[in-house]
N, C-alpha and C positions, 0 to 999 in steps of 0.2 A: 157284616161289619159296616159301620157307617163312619163318615168323617166326623171328627170331634168338633169341627168348626162350622162346616156348611151343611152337614147332613147327607152329603152325597154317598150313595151306596158304593162300597169298595170290595175288592177281593180280600180274602183273609190275610194274605201276605203283602198287601200294599204298604209301602213305606211313605209315599206321598199321595195326596188327593189330586186326581186329574183335573178337578174343577177349580179348587182354590189354591192348589199347589203347596198347602201346609203339610208339614211333617207330622206323621201320626204317632210314632213312638217317641216320647219326649225324654230328654235328659235334663239335668239341673240347668245346664246352659240354655237349652231350648226354653225352659220355663222362665228363666231370667229375661231372655230376649222377648218372649211373649208378653211378660209383665211390662217391660219398657215400651213395647209397641202399643199395648192397650192403653197405658197411661198417657203416652204422647198423643194417641188418637183422641182421648177425652179432653186433654188440655189445649190441643192445637186450635180448635175453633174459637176458644176464648182468647187466645193470643192474637188470632187474626182479627177478631172483633175489636180488640183494643188498638188495632192499627199498627202492631209491631211487625216489622219487616220479616218475612219467613226466612230470609237468609241469615238472620241472627236470632232465630227462634229457639225454643226449648228443644225441638226435634233436631234442628241443625247442630246445636251444641252437643247433644248426646252422640249424634252420629260422628261428629268431628273428634270428640274426646275418646269415645269408647271404640271407634272403628278406624277412622282415618289416621288418627295420631295417638293410638293407644300407648305406645312406648316411645314417642317422639319427644326428645328433650331439647331439640333445636327449634329455632324459629320463635314466633311470638303468638300470644293468645290475647284477643280483645276482652273487654270487660264482660260482654254478654256471653261469650263462650265459657268463661270461667264461672260466673255467678249462676248461670242456668245449670251448669254441672253440679255446683255446690248445693243448689236447691234440690236437685234430683237425689243426691247422696243423702242429704238430711231427711228428705221425705221417705226414702227407702228405709233408713235406719229407724225412723219413728214408726213407720208401718210395721216393720219387723218386730219392734219392741212391743207394740200393741198386740199383734198376732201371737207373739211369743208368750206374753202374759196370759192371754185368754187360753192358749193351748196348754200352758203349764197348769192352770187352774183345772182344766177339763181332764187332762191326762196324767198329771203328777210329774215326777222327776224324769220320766222317759221323754215327755214332751219338752221339758226344760233342756235336757241334753241335746235333743234333736234341733231345737231352735238355736242353741249355742253353736252347734256345728254349722248350721246354715249361716249364722251371723259371721262366724270365722271365715267361711268360704267367701261370703260377700266382701268382707274386709280385705282378704288377701287378693281377691279378684280386682278390687277397685284401688288397691295400693299404688300400683305402677301408673295408671292413668291419672290418679290424683296428684302424685308427685310431678308427673310430666306436665300437666296443665298448669300447676303452680309455678314451675320453672319457666314455662313459656310466658306466663303472665308477668313474672319478674322481668323477663327479657323485653316485654312490651313497654315496661317502665324504664328500660335501658339500665337494668341492674343484673348482675351476674346471678345465676341460679345457685351458685355455691354459697351465697349468703343464707340460703334456706337451712343449711346445716347449723350455722351459728344461731339462727332464730330458734331452731328446735332445742339446741343445748340450753340457751338462755331461758326458754319457756319452762324449764324444769325448776327454775328458781322462784319461790313464792314472791308475790307482789310485783316483781319484774314481769312475770308472765301476763298479768292483767294489762299492764301498760303496752306490752308487745302485741297483744291481741287487738287492743284499740288502734295502735299504730298500723298494724297489719290490715285491718278492715278499712281504715282511712286510705292507706296507700293503694290497696287493690281496687278501691272505688274510683281512683283517679284515672283520667284518660291517658292512654299510652302516648309515647312520643309520636308526633305527626311525621309521616314520611318514613323513609328507610333509616334504621339505626344499625349499630354494629352486629345486632342479632338477626337482622333480616328486614324484609319488606313490611310495611304497615299492613297488619292483617285485615283492616277494613278495606283498604285499597285493593289488596290481593284478592279478597273474596268477591268484591265488585267486579274485578277484571275476569275472574274465572266464571262468574255467572253470566257476564256479558258474552264471553266467547262461547259458552255452552248454548246460548240462545241464538247464536249466529249460524 
């Protein structure tokens, strides 16, 4: 038996590779984490070439939203944390739709049901962090996260929902309140302090 990632020879009952440390028997969660890891590995050099600070990069945002603050509804989220995460979610759903379409054409209804199940798993898995990061982004603008419920209710009304989406995009592109507000410390200042202390 050989490692799926680095080719190192392994014992038949090995769970982890001694060379690269990667898990050999994968679950859906492992596959999802591997996809995120591979995607961030591909996009990170382009981000760094563009001169974007790594502390507010794509990888940093995904780590913050999906691991550090998965179900954290308190505190604040800066624009980069929110929009990098939204980019990831949209790319994931677009990718799944394309793969699902191709898979359905090749395998018929079985493929369609399988892709629908995977889509639902992704939707459920990303529901909590999506709501949490949205609430934290609202906190950064010094607005209560409870307004999200009103927004969701009003978005069900035709025509009003279009205006709400435009207003939502404009508001969420605005810089958060500078300094500490009633929801916590400025996330930009807090992240800079944590990185400075980590390097000392």
